[in-house]
Chimera marker file (.cmm) of the C-alpha trace (Angstrom):
<marker_set name="trace">
<marker id="1" x="-234.062" y="-45.941" z="169.544" r="1" g="1" b="0" radius="0.5"/>
<marker id="2" x="-234.713" y="-46.832" z="165.956" r="1" g="1" b="0" radius="0.5"/>
<marker id="3" x="-236.100" y="-44.392" z="163.258" r="1" g="1" b="0" radius="0.5"/>
<marker id="4" x="-239.704" y="-45.903" z="163.632" r="1" g="1" b="0" radius="0.5"/>
<marker id="5" x="-239.737" y="-44.954" z="167.328" r="1" g="1" b="0" radius="0.5"/>
<marker id="6" x="-239.979" y="-41.199" z="167.940" r="1" g="1" b="0" radius="0.5"/>
<marker id="7" x="-239.101" y="-41.717" z="171.634" r="1" g="1" b="0" radius="0.5"/>
<marker id="8" x="-240.914" y="-40.571" z="174.627" r="1" g="1" b="0" radius="0.5"/>
<marker id="9" x="-240.402" y="-36.834" z="174.065" r="1" g="1" b="0" radius="0.5"/>
<marker id="10" x="-242.472" y="-36.865" z="170.910" r="1" g="1" b="0" radius="0.5"/>
<marker id="11" x="-245.709" y="-37.974" z="172.953" r="1" g="1" b="0" radius="0.5"/>
<marker id="12" x="-244.884" y="-35.456" z="175.754" r="1" g="1" b="0" radius="0.5"/>
<marker id="13" x="-247.621" y="-33.060" z="176.420" r="1" g="1" b="0" radius="0.5"/>
<marker id="14" x="-247.062" y="-29.404" z="177.276" r="1" g="1" b="0" radius="0.5"/>
<marker id="15" x="-249.184" y="-27.130" z="179.524" r="1" g="1" b="0" radius="0.5"/>
<marker id="16" x="-250.049" y="-23.827" z="177.951" r="1" g="1" b="0" radius="0.5"/>
<marker id="17" x="-247.699" y="-22.193" z="180.306" r="1" g="1" b="0" radius="0.5"/>
<marker id="18" x="-244.852" y="-24.503" z="179.235" r="1" g="1" b="0" radius="0.5"/>
<marker id="19" x="-245.769" y="-23.942" z="175.581" r="1" g="1" b="0" radius="0.5"/>
<marker id="20" x="-245.826" y="-20.104" z="176.078" r="1" g="1" b="0" radius="0.5"/>
<marker id="21" x="-242.260" y="-20.333" z="177.763" r="1" g="1" b="0" radius="0.5"/>
<marker id="22" x="-240.813" y="-22.574" z="175.280" r="1" g="1" b="0" radius="0.5"/>
<marker id="23" x="-242.234" y="-20.584" z="172.270" r="1" g="1" b="0" radius="0.5"/>
<marker id="24" x="-241.835" y="-17.038" z="173.814" r="1" g="1" b="0" radius="0.5"/>
<marker id="25" x="-245.434" y="-16.316" z="173.020" r="1" g="1" b="0" radius="0.5"/>
<marker id="26" x="-248.003" y="-15.108" z="175.453" r="1" g="1" b="0" radius="0.5"/>
<marker id="27" x="-250.662" y="-17.421" z="176.753" r="1" g="1" b="0" radius="0.5"/>
<marker id="28" x="-253.335" y="-15.022" z="175.434" r="1" g="1" b="0" radius="0.5"/>
<marker id="29" x="-251.581" y="-15.271" z="171.839" r="1" g="1" b="0" radius="0.5"/>
<marker id="30" x="-251.816" y="-19.158" z="172.184" r="1" g="1" b="0" radius="0.5"/>
<marker id="31" x="-255.527" y="-18.982" z="173.117" r="1" g="1" b="0" radius="0.5"/>
<marker id="32" x="-256.103" y="-16.754" z="170.194" r="1" g="1" b="0" radius="0.5"/>
<marker id="33" x="-254.099" y="-19.074" z="167.821" r="1" g="1" b="0" radius="0.5"/>
<marker id="34" x="-256.226" y="-22.016" z="169.111" r="1" g="1" b="0" radius="0.5"/>
<marker id="35" x="-259.584" y="-20.011" z="168.478" r="1" g="1" b="0" radius="0.5"/>
<marker id="36" x="-258.390" y="-19.388" z="164.924" r="1" g="1" b="0" radius="0.5"/>
<marker id="37" x="-257.631" y="-23.107" z="164.490" r="1" g="1" b="0" radius="0.5"/>
<marker id="38" x="-253.915" y="-22.675" z="163.951" r="1" g="1" b="0" radius="0.5"/>
<marker id="39" x="-253.040" y="-25.034" z="166.939" r="1" g="1" b="0" radius="0.5"/>
<marker id="40" x="-255.053" y="-27.579" z="168.866" r="1" g="1" b="0" radius="0.5"/>
<marker id="41" x="-254.987" y="-28.869" z="172.401" r="1" g="1" b="0" radius="0.5"/>
<marker id="42" x="-256.532" y="-31.654" z="174.338" r="1" g="1" b="0" radius="0.5"/>
<marker id="43" x="-257.950" y="-31.319" z="177.816" r="1" g="1" b="0" radius="0.5"/>
<marker id="44" x="-256.966" y="-33.105" z="180.967" r="1" g="1" b="0" radius="0.5"/>
<marker id="45" x="-259.510" y="-34.624" z="183.399" r="1" g="1" b="0" radius="0.5"/>
<marker id="46" x="-259.070" y="-31.331" z="185.349" r="1" g="1" b="0" radius="0.5"/>
<marker id="47" x="-259.978" y="-29.331" z="181.995" r="1" g="1" b="0" radius="0.5"/>
<marker id="48" x="-256.593" y="-27.938" z="181.481" r="1" g="1" b="0" radius="0.5"/>
<marker id="49" x="-255.094" y="-27.559" z="178.051" r="1" g="1" b="0" radius="0.5"/>
<marker id="50" x="-252.375" y="-29.852" z="176.858" r="1" g="1" b="0" radius="0.5"/>
<marker id="51" x="-250.401" y="-29.439" z="173.619" r="1" g="1" b="0" radius="0.5"/>
<marker id="52" x="-248.383" y="-31.986" z="171.773" r="1" g="1" b="0" radius="0.5"/>
<marker id="53" x="-244.602" y="-30.996" z="171.265" r="1" g="1" b="0" radius="0.5"/>
<marker id="54" x="-245.245" y="-30.680" z="167.529" r="1" g="1" b="0" radius="0.5"/>
<marker id="55" x="-247.175" y="-27.578" z="168.369" r="1" g="1" b="0" radius="0.5"/>
<marker id="56" x="-243.930" y="-25.900" z="169.197" r="1" g="1" b="0" radius="0.5"/>
<marker id="57" x="-243.115" y="-26.005" z="165.394" r="1" g="1" b="0" radius="0.5"/>
<marker id="58" x="-246.543" y="-24.685" z="164.377" r="1" g="1" b="0" radius="0.5"/>
<marker id="59" x="-246.051" y="-21.761" z="166.694" r="1" g="1" b="0" radius="0.5"/>
<marker id="60" x="-242.588" y="-20.935" z="165.307" r="1" g="1" b="0" radius="0.5"/>
<marker id="61" x="-243.986" y="-20.923" z="161.773" r="1" g="1" b="0" radius="0.5"/>
<marker id="62" x="-246.853" y="-18.747" z="162.845" r="1" g="1" b="0" radius="0.5"/>
<marker id="63" x="-244.549" y="-16.294" z="164.356" r="1" g="1" b="0" radius="0.5"/>
<marker id="64" x="-242.241" y="-16.242" z="161.288" r="1" g="1" b="0" radius="0.5"/>
<marker id="65" x="-245.224" y="-15.734" z="159.120" r="1" g="1" b="0" radius="0.5"/>
<marker id="66" x="-246.459" y="-12.756" z="161.346" r="1" g="1" b="0" radius="0.5"/>
<marker id="67" x="-242.976" y="-11.231" z="161.079" r="1" g="1" b="0" radius="0.5"/>
<marker id="68" x="-243.031" y="-11.489" z="157.297" r="1" g="1" b="0" radius="0.5"/>
<marker id="69" x="-246.469" y="-9.930" z="157.294" r="1" g="1" b="0" radius="0.5"/>
<marker id="70" x="-248.347" y="-13.169" z="156.224" r="1" g="1" b="0" radius="0.5"/>
<marker id="71" x="-252.001" y="-12.931" z="156.974" r="1" g="1" b="0" radius="0.5"/>
<marker id="72" x="-253.107" y="-15.542" z="159.720" r="1" g="1" b="0" radius="0.5"/>
<marker id="73" x="-255.879" y="-16.591" z="157.200" r="1" g="1" b="0" radius="0.5"/>
<marker id="74" x="-253.239" y="-17.723" z="154.745" r="1" g="1" b="0" radius="0.5"/>
<marker id="75" x="-251.194" y="-19.450" z="157.550" r="1" g="1" b="0" radius="0.5"/>
<marker id="76" x="-254.562" y="-21.314" z="158.439" r="1" g="1" b="0" radius="0.5"/>
<marker id="77" x="-255.020" y="-22.316" z="154.757" r="1" g="1" b="0" radius="0.5"/>
<marker id="78" x="-251.457" y="-23.702" z="154.517" r="1" g="1" b="0" radius="0.5"/>
<marker id="79" x="-251.773" y="-25.646" z="157.846" r="1" g="1" b="0" radius="0.5"/>
<marker id="80" x="-254.654" y="-27.592" z="156.545" r="1" g="1" b="0" radius="0.5"/>
<marker id="81" x="-252.146" y="-29.578" z="154.466" r="1" g="1" b="0" radius="0.5"/>
<marker id="82" x="-250.087" y="-30.317" z="157.611" r="1" g="1" b="0" radius="0.5"/>
<marker id="83" x="-250.527" y="-33.295" z="159.860" r="1" g="1" b="0" radius="0.5"/>
<marker id="84" x="-252.388" y="-32.336" z="163.072" r="1" g="1" b="0" radius="0.5"/>
<marker id="85" x="-251.188" y="-35.357" z="165.139" r="1" g="1" b="0" radius="0.5"/>
<marker id="86" x="-247.588" y="-35.665" z="163.994" r="1" g="1" b="0" radius="0.5"/>
<marker id="87" x="-244.520" y="-33.614" z="163.295" r="1" g="1" b="0" radius="0.5"/>
<marker id="88" x="-244.541" y="-32.375" z="159.770" r="1" g="1" b="0" radius="0.5"/>
<marker id="89" x="-241.963" y="-33.795" z="157.457" r="1" g="1" b="0" radius="0.5"/>
<marker id="90" x="-239.466" y="-31.775" z="155.369" r="1" g="1" b="0" radius="0.5"/>
<marker id="91" x="-241.767" y="-32.177" z="152.268" r="1" g="1" b="0" radius="0.5"/>
<marker id="92" x="-244.737" y="-30.821" z="154.354" r="1" g="1" b="0" radius="0.5"/>
<marker id="93" x="-242.606" y="-27.708" z="155.074" r="1" g="1" b="0" radius="0.5"/>
<marker id="94" x="-241.550" y="-27.257" z="151.458" r="1" g="1" b="0" radius="0.5"/>
<marker id="95" x="-245.159" y="-27.241" z="150.375" r="1" g="1" b="0" radius="0.5"/>
<marker id="96" x="-246.108" y="-24.779" z="153.025" r="1" g="1" b="0" radius="0.5"/>
<marker id="97" x="-243.273" y="-22.433" z="151.998" r="1" g="1" b="0" radius="0.5"/>
<marker id="98" x="-244.202" y="-22.711" z="148.308" r="1" g="1" b="0" radius="0.5"/>
<marker id="99" x="-247.717" y="-21.848" z="149.278" r="1" g="1" b="0" radius="0.5"/>
<marker id="100" x="-246.383" y="-18.483" z="150.727" r="1" g="1" b="0" radius="0.5"/>
<marker id="101" x="-243.922" y="-17.632" z="147.945" r="1" g="1" b="0" radius="0.5"/>
<marker id="102" x="-246.273" y="-15.592" z="145.922" r="1" g="1" b="0" radius="0.5"/>
<marker id="103" x="-247.607" y="-13.675" z="148.974" r="1" g="1" b="0" radius="0.5"/>
<marker id="104" x="-244.042" y="-12.894" z="150.047" r="1" g="1" b="0" radius="0.5"/>
<marker id="105" x="-242.939" y="-11.666" z="146.445" r="1" g="1" b="0" radius="0.5"/>
<marker id="106" x="-245.910" y="-9.401" z="146.461" r="1" g="1" b="0" radius="0.5"/>
<marker id="107" x="-245.247" y="-7.852" z="149.807" r="1" g="1" b="0" radius="0.5"/>
<marker id="108" x="-241.544" y="-7.409" z="148.886" r="1" g="1" b="0" radius="0.5"/>
<marker id="109" x="-242.589" y="-5.509" z="145.664" r="1" g="1" b="0" radius="0.5"/>
<marker id="110" x="-244.998" y="-3.382" z="147.574" r="1" g="1" b="0" radius="0.5"/>
<marker id="111" x="-242.354" y="-2.520" z="150.303" r="1" g="1" b="0" radius="0.5"/>
<marker id="112" x="-239.808" y="-1.736" z="147.526" r="1" g="1" b="0" radius="0.5"/>
<marker id="113" x="-242.255" y="0.585" z="145.792" r="1" g="1" b="0" radius="0.5"/>
<marker id="114" x="-243.240" y="2.272" z="149.085" r="1" g="1" b="0" radius="0.5"/>
<marker id="115" x="-239.649" y="2.665" z="150.150" r="1" g="1" b="0" radius="0.5"/>
<marker id="116" x="-238.723" y="4.432" z="146.785" r="1" g="1" b="0" radius="0.5"/>
<marker id="117" x="-241.970" y="6.498" z="146.504" r="1" g="1" b="0" radius="0.5"/>
<marker id="118" x="-242.321" y="7.462" z="150.176" r="1" g="1" b="0" radius="0.5"/>
<marker id="119" x="-238.634" y="8.728" z="150.251" r="1" g="1" b="0" radius="0.5"/>
<marker id="120" x="-239.397" y="11.020" z="147.402" r="1" g="1" b="0" radius="0.5"/>
<marker id="121" x="-242.449" y="12.469" z="149.042" r="1" g="1" b="0" radius="0.5"/>
<marker id="122" x="-240.519" y="13.281" z="152.193" r="1" g="1" b="0" radius="0.5"/>
<marker id="123" x="-237.809" y="14.916" z="150.411" r="1" g="1" b="0" radius="0.5"/>
<marker id="124" x="-239.858" y="17.114" z="148.198" r="1" g="1" b="0" radius="0.5"/>
<marker id="125" x="-241.615" y="19.035" z="151.167" r="1" g="1" b="0" radius="0.5"/>
<marker id="126" x="-245.118" y="19.243" z="149.626" r="1" g="1" b="0" radius="0.5"/>
<marker id="127" x="-246.556" y="17.187" z="152.516" r="1" g="1" b="0" radius="0.5"/>
<marker id="128" x="-249.566" y="16.349" z="150.375" r="1" g="1" b="0" radius="0.5"/>
<marker id="129" x="-250.027" y="12.824" z="148.764" r="1" g="1" b="0" radius="0.5"/>
<marker id="130" x="-253.315" y="14.078" z="147.339" r="1" g="1" b="0" radius="0.5"/>
<marker id="131" x="-251.531" y="16.677" z="145.225" r="1" g="1" b="0" radius="0.5"/>
<marker id="132" x="-248.084" y="15.101" z="144.989" r="1" g="1" b="0" radius="0.5"/>
<marker id="133" x="-246.702" y="15.231" z="141.569" r="1" g="1" b="0" radius="0.5"/>
<marker id="134" x="-244.231" y="12.487" z="142.319" r="1" g="1" b="0" radius="0.5"/>
<marker id="135" x="-246.627" y="9.881" z="143.674" r="1" g="1" b="0" radius="0.5"/>
<marker id="136" x="-249.875" y="11.020" z="142.124" r="1" g="1" b="0" radius="0.5"/>
<marker id="137" x="-249.276" y="13.208" z="139.151" r="1" g="1" b="0" radius="0.5"/>
<marker id="138" x="-252.185" y="15.096" z="138.171" r="1" g="1" b="0" radius="0.5"/>
<marker id="139" x="-254.361" y="13.234" z="140.702" r="1" g="1" b="0" radius="0.5"/>
<marker id="140" x="-254.649" y="10.299" z="138.326" r="1" g="1" b="0" radius="0.5"/>
<marker id="141" x="-255.186" y="8.010" z="141.288" r="1" g="1" b="0" radius="0.5"/>
<marker id="142" x="-258.389" y="9.798" z="142.590" r="1" g="1" b="0" radius="0.5"/>
<marker id="143" x="-260.404" y="7.833" z="139.934" r="1" g="1" b="0" radius="0.5"/>
<marker id="144" x="-259.471" y="4.433" z="141.467" r="1" g="1" b="0" radius="0.5"/>
<marker id="145" x="-261.196" y="5.026" z="144.410" r="1" g="1" b="0" radius="0.5"/>
<marker id="146" x="-260.491" y="5.803" z="148.122" r="1" g="1" b="0" radius="0.5"/>
<marker id="147" x="-257.397" y="4.719" z="150.039" r="1" g="1" b="0" radius="0.5"/>
<marker id="148" x="-253.666" y="4.620" z="149.418" r="1" g="1" b="0" radius="0.5"/>
<marker id="149" x="-254.122" y="3.615" z="145.678" r="1" g="1" b="0" radius="0.5"/>
<marker id="150" x="-250.848" y="5.119" z="144.689" r="1" g="1" b="0" radius="0.5"/>
<marker id="151" x="-249.045" y="2.294" z="146.656" r="1" g="1" b="0" radius="0.5"/>
<marker id="152" x="-251.463" y="-0.436" z="145.925" r="1" g="1" b="0" radius="0.5"/>
<marker id="153" x="-250.572" y="-1.456" z="142.394" r="1" g="1" b="0" radius="0.5"/>
<marker id="154" x="-248.366" y="-0.628" z="139.552" r="1" g="1" b="0" radius="0.5"/>
<marker id="155" x="-249.232" y="3.070" z="140.031" r="1" g="1" b="0" radius="0.5"/>
<marker id="156" x="-250.616" y="5.751" z="137.748" r="1" g="1" b="0" radius="0.5"/>
<marker id="157" x="-249.622" y="5.866" z="134.195" r="1" g="1" b="0" radius="0.5"/>
<marker id="158" x="-248.612" y="9.260" z="133.212" r="1" g="1" b="0" radius="0.5"/>
<link id1="1" id2="2" r="1" g="1" b="0" radius="0.2"/>
<link id1="2" id2="3" r="1" g="1" b="0" radius="0.2"/>
<link id1="3" id2="4" r="1" g="1" b="0" radius="0.2"/>
<link id1="4" id2="5" r="1" g="1" b="0" radius="0.2"/>
<link id1="5" id2="6" r="1" g="1" b="0" radius="0.2"/>
<link id1="6" id2="7" r="1" g="1" b="0" radius="0.2"/>
<link id1="7" id2="8" r="1" g="1" b="0" radius="0.2"/>
<link id1="8" id2="9" r="1" g="1" b="0" radius="0.2"/>
<link id1="9" id2="10" r="1" g="1" b="0" radius="0.2"/>
<link id1="10" id2="11" r="1" g="1" b="0" radius="0.2"/>
<link id1="11" id2="12" r="1" g="1" b="0" radius="0.2"/>
<link id1="12" id2="13" r="1" g="1" b="0" radius="0.2"/>
<link id1="13" id2="14" r="1" g="1" b="0" radius="0.2"/>
<link id1="14" id2="15" r="1" g="1" b="0" radius="0.2"/>
<link id1="15" id2="16" r="1" g="1" b="0" radius="0.2"/>
<link id1="16" id2="17" r="1" g="1" b="0" radius="0.2"/>
<link id1="17" id2="18" r="1" g="1" b="0" radius="0.2"/>
<link id1="18" id2="19" r="1" g="1" b="0" radius="0.2"/>
<link id1="19" id2="20" r="1" g="1" b="0" radius="0.2"/>
<link id1="20" id2="21" r="1" g="1" b="0" radius="0.2"/>
<link id1="21" id2="22" r="1" g="1" b="0" radius="0.2"/>
<link id1="22" id2="23" r="1" g="1" b="0" radius="0.2"/>
<link id1="23" id2="24" r="1" g="1" b="0" radius="0.2"/>
<link id1="24" id2="25" r="1" g="1" b="0" radius="0.2"/>
<link id1="25" id2="26" r="1" g="1" b="0" radius="0.2"/>
<link id1="26" id2="27" r="1" g="1" b="0" radius="0.2"/>
<link id1="27" id2="28" r="1" g="1" b="0" radius="0.2"/>
<link id1="28" id2="29" r="1" g="1" b="0" radius="0.2"/>
<link id1="29" id2="30" r="1" g="1" b="0" radius="0.2"/>
<link id1="30" id2="31" r="1" g="1" b="0" radius="0.2"/>
<link id1="31" id2="32" r="1" g="1" b="0" radius="0.2"/>
<link id1="32" id2="33" r="1" g="1" b="0" radius="0.2"/>
<link id1="33" id2="34" r="1" g="1" b="0" radius="0.2"/>
<link id1="34" id2="35" r="1" g="1" b="0" radius="0.2"/>
<link id1="35" id2="36" r="1" g="1" b="0" radius="0.2"/>
<link id1="36" id2="37" r="1" g="1" b="0" radius="0.2"/>
<link id1="37" id2="38" r="1" g="1" b="0" radius="0.2"/>
<link id1="38" id2="39" r="1" g="1" b="0" radius="0.2"/>
<link id1="39" id2="40" r="1" g="1" b="0" radius="0.2"/>
<link id1="40" id2="41" r="1" g="1" b="0" radius="0.2"/>
<link id1="41" id2="42" r="1" g="1" b="0" radius="0.2"/>
<link id1="42" id2="43" r="1" g="1" b="0" radius="0.2"/>
<link id1="43" id2="44" r="1" g="1" b="0" radius="0.2"/>
<link id1="44" id2="45" r="1" g="1" b="0" radius="0.2"/>
<link id1="45" id2="46" r="1" g="1" b="0" radius="0.2"/>
<link id1="46" id2="47" r="1" g="1" b="0" radius="0.2"/>
<link id1="47" id2="48" r="1" g="1" b="0" radius="0.2"/>
<link id1="48" id2="49" r="1" g="1" b="0" radius="0.2"/>
<link id1="49" id2="50" r="1" g="1" b="0" radius="0.2"/>
<link id1="50" id2="51" r="1" g="1" b="0" radius="0.2"/>
<link id1="51" id2="52" r="1" g="1" b="0" radius="0.2"/>
<link id1="52" id2="53" r="1" g="1" b="0" radius="0.2"/>
<link id1="53" id2="54" r="1" g="1" b="0" radius="0.2"/>
<link id1="54" id2="55" r="1" g="1" b="0" radius="0.2"/>
<link id1="55" id2="56" r="1" g="1" b="0" radius="0.2"/>
<link id1="56" id2="57" r="1" g="1" b="0" radius="0.2"/>
<link id1="57" id2="58" r="1" g="1" b="0" radius="0.2"/>
<link id1="58" id2="59" r="1" g="1" b="0" radius="0.2"/>
<link id1="59" id2="60" r="1" g="1" b="0" radius="0.2"/>
<link id1="60" id2="61" r="1" g="1" b="0" radius="0.2"/>
<link id1="61" id2="62" r="1" g="1" b="0" radius="0.2"/>
<link id1="62" id2="63" r="1" g="1" b="0" radius="0.2"/>
<link id1="63" id2="64" r="1" g="1" b="0" radius="0.2"/>
<link id1="64" id2="65" r="1" g="1" b="0" radius="0.2"/>
<link id1="65" id2="66" r="1" g="1" b="0" radius="0.2"/>
<link id1="66" id2="67" r="1" g="1" b="0" radius="0.2"/>
<link id1="67" id2="68" r="1" g="1" b="0" radius="0.2"/>
<link id1="68" id2="69" r="1" g="1" b="0" radius="0.2"/>
<link id1="69" id2="70" r="1" g="1" b="0" radius="0.2"/>
<link id1="70" id2="71" r="1" g="1" b="0" radius="0.2"/>
<link id1="71" id2="72" r="1" g="1" b="0" radius="0.2"/>
<link id1="72" id2="73" r="1" g="1" b="0" radius="0.2"/>
<link id1="73" id2="74" r="1" g="1" b="0" radius="0.2"/>
<link id1="74" id2="75" r="1" g="1" b="0" radius="0.2"/>
<link id1="75" id2="76" r="1" g="1" b="0" radius="0.2"/>
<link id1="76" id2="77" r="1" g="1" b="0" radius="0.2"/>
<link id1="77" id2="78" r="1" g="1" b="0" radius="0.2"/>
<link id1="78" id2="79" r="1" g="1" b="0" radius="0.2"/>
<link id1="79" id2="80" r="1" g="1" b="0" radius="0.2"/>
<link id1="80" id2="81" r="1" g="1" b="0" radius="0.2"/>
<link id1="81" id2="82" r="1" g="1" b="0" radius="0.2"/>
<link id1="82" id2="83" r="1" g="1" b="0" radius="0.2"/>
<link id1="83" id2="84" r="1" g="1" b="0" radius="0.2"/>
<link id1="84" id2="85" r="1" g="1" b="0" radius="0.2"/>
<link id1="85" id2="86" r="1" g="1" b="0" radius="0.2"/>
<link id1="86" id2="87" r="1" g="1" b="0" radius="0.2"/>
<link id1="87" id2="88" r="1" g="1" b="0" radius="0.2"/>
<link id1="88" id2="89" r="1" g="1" b="0" radius="0.2"/>
<link id1="89" id2="90" r="1" g="1" b="0" radius="0.2"/>
<link id1="90" id2="91" r="1" g="1" b="0" radius="0.2"/>
<link id1="91" id2="92" r="1" g="1" b="0" radius="0.2"/>
<link id1="92" id2="93" r="1" g="1" b="0" radius="0.2"/>
<link id1="93" id2="94" r="1" g="1" b="0" radius="0.2"/>
<link id1="94" id2="95" r="1" g="1" b="0" radius="0.2"/>
<link id1="95" id2="96" r="1" g="1" b="0" radius="0.2"/>
<link id1="96" id2="97" r="1" g="1" b="0" radius="0.2"/>
<link id1="97" id2="98" r="1" g="1" b="0" radius="0.2"/>
<link id1="98" id2="99" r="1" g="1" b="0" radius="0.2"/>
<link id1="99" id2="100" r="1" g="1" b="0" radius="0.2"/>
<link id1="100" id2="101" r="1" g="1" b="0" radius="0.2"/>
<link id1="101" id2="102" r="1" g="1" b="0" radius="0.2"/>
<link id1="102" id2="103" r="1" g="1" b="0" radius="0.2"/>
<link id1="103" id2="104" r="1" g="1" b="0" radius="0.2"/>
<link id1="104" id2="105" r="1" g="1" b="0" radius="0.2"/>
<link id1="105" id2="106" r="1" g="1" b="0" radius="0.2"/>
<link id1="106" id2="107" r="1" g="1" b="0" radius="0.2"/>
<link id1="107" id2="108" r="1" g="1" b="0" radius="0.2"/>
<link id1="108" id2="109" r="1" g="1" b="0" radius="0.2"/>
<link id1="109" id2="110" r="1" g="1" b="0" radius="0.2"/>
<link id1="110" id2="111" r="1" g="1" b="0" radius="0.2"/>
<link id1="111" id2="112" r="1" g="1" b="0" radius="0.2"/>
<link id1="112" id2="113" r="1" g="1" b="0" radius="0.2"/>
<link id1="113" id2="114" r="1" g="1" b="0" radius="0.2"/>
<link id1="114" id2="115" r="1" g="1" b="0" radius="0.2"/>
<link id1="115" id2="116" r="1" g="1" b="0" radius="0.2"/>
<link id1="116" id2="117" r="1" g="1" b="0" radius="0.2"/>
<link id1="117" id2="118" r="1" g="1" b="0" radius="0.2"/>
<link id1="118" id2="119" r="1" g="1" b="0" radius="0.2"/>
<link id1="119" id2="120" r="1" g="1" b="0" radius="0.2"/>
<link id1="120" id2="121" r="1" g="1" b="0" radius="0.2"/>
<link id1="121" id2="122" r="1" g="1" b="0" radius="0.2"/>
<link id1="122" id2="123" r="1" g="1" b="0" radius="0.2"/>
<link id1="123" id2="124" r="1" g="1" b="0" radius="0.2"/>
<link id1="124" id2="125" r="1" g="1" b="0" radius="0.2"/>
<link id1="125" id2="126" r="1" g="1" b="0" radius="0.2"/>
<link id1="126" id2="127" r="1" g="1" b="0" radius="0.2"/>
<link id1="127" id2="128" r="1" g="1" b="0" radius="0.2"/>
<link id1="128" id2="129" r="1" g="1" b="0" radius="0.2"/>
<link id1="129" id2="130" r="1" g="1" b="0" radius="0.2"/>
<link id1="130" id2="131" r="1" g="1" b="0" radius="0.2"/>
<link id1="131" id2="132" r="1" g="1" b="0" radius="0.2"/>
<link id1="132" id2="133" r="1" g="1" b="0" radius="0.2"/>
<link id1="133" id2="134" r="1" g="1" b="0" radius="0.2"/>
<link id1="134" id2="135" r="1" g="1" b="0" radius="0.2"/>
<link id1="135" id2="136" r="1" g="1" b="0" radius="0.2"/>
<link id1="136" id2="137" r="1" g="1" b="0" radius="0.2"/>
<link id1="137" id2="138" r="1" g="1" b="0" radius="0.2"/>
<link id1="138" id2="139" r="1" g="1" b="0" radius="0.2"/>
<link id1="139" id2="140" r="1" g="1" b="0" radius="0.2"/>
<link id1="140" id2="141" r="1" g="1" b="0" radius="0.2"/>
<link id1="141" id2="142" r="1" g="1" b="0" radius="0.2"/>
<link id1="142" id2="143" r="1" g="1" b="0" radius="0.2"/>
<link id1="143" id2="144" r="1" g="1" b="0" radius="0.2"/>
<link id1="144" id2="145" r="1" g="1" b="0" radius="0.2"/>
<link id1="145" id2="146" r="1" g="1" b="0" radius="0.2"/>
<link id1="146" id2="147" r="1" g="1" b="0" radius="0.2"/>
<link id1="147" id2="148" r="1" g="1" b="0" radius="0.2"/>
<link id1="148" id2="149" r="1" g="1" b="0" radius="0.2"/>
<link id1="149" id2="150" r="1" g="1" b="0" radius="0.2"/>
<link id1="150" id2="151" r="1" g="1" b="0" radius="0.2"/>
<link id1="151" id2="152" r="1" g="1" b="0" radius="0.2"/>
<link id1="152" id2="153" r="1" g="1" b="0" radius="0.2"/>
<link id1="153" id2="154" r="1" g="1" b="0" radius="0.2"/>
<link id1="154" id2="155" r="1" g="1" b="0" radius="0.2"/>
<link id1="155" id2="156" r="1" g="1" b="0" radius="0.2"/>
<link id1="156" id2="157" r="1" g="1" b="0" radius="0.2"/>
<link id1="157" id2="158" r="1" g="1" b="0" radius="0.2"/>
</marker_set>
């Protein structure tokens, strides 16, 4: 086999059950990903789904993104840049990961802030985030609207 010939496995089609087994993802999750446009299948004459082997990589990326908290909408945006009928190249994956870098940095910052702030609240014993002098001193966050505003941005300025 030469470099221009991907070999017979590259054109092999997987049933939804085979894809589920190989990717350790439920069939219902695969159907959900397909409805969201994250993966695609073709249909046999008997109307059964068939997936290209390259879908295994897409599913692996989807699962990694979900574990990192990347929204599926962002995954879908990133997948638009990937080839649908071929295995993505290393450059394709590099572009995709660069697309997520800002999202991951923001999530890391939010989690670090939450970890530091929440530990203080649990330790103080006040049990009230509304009146908490540590997370929400003088209830400064109330003017920013409903929700967990103390954890959403840089925090109140005292």
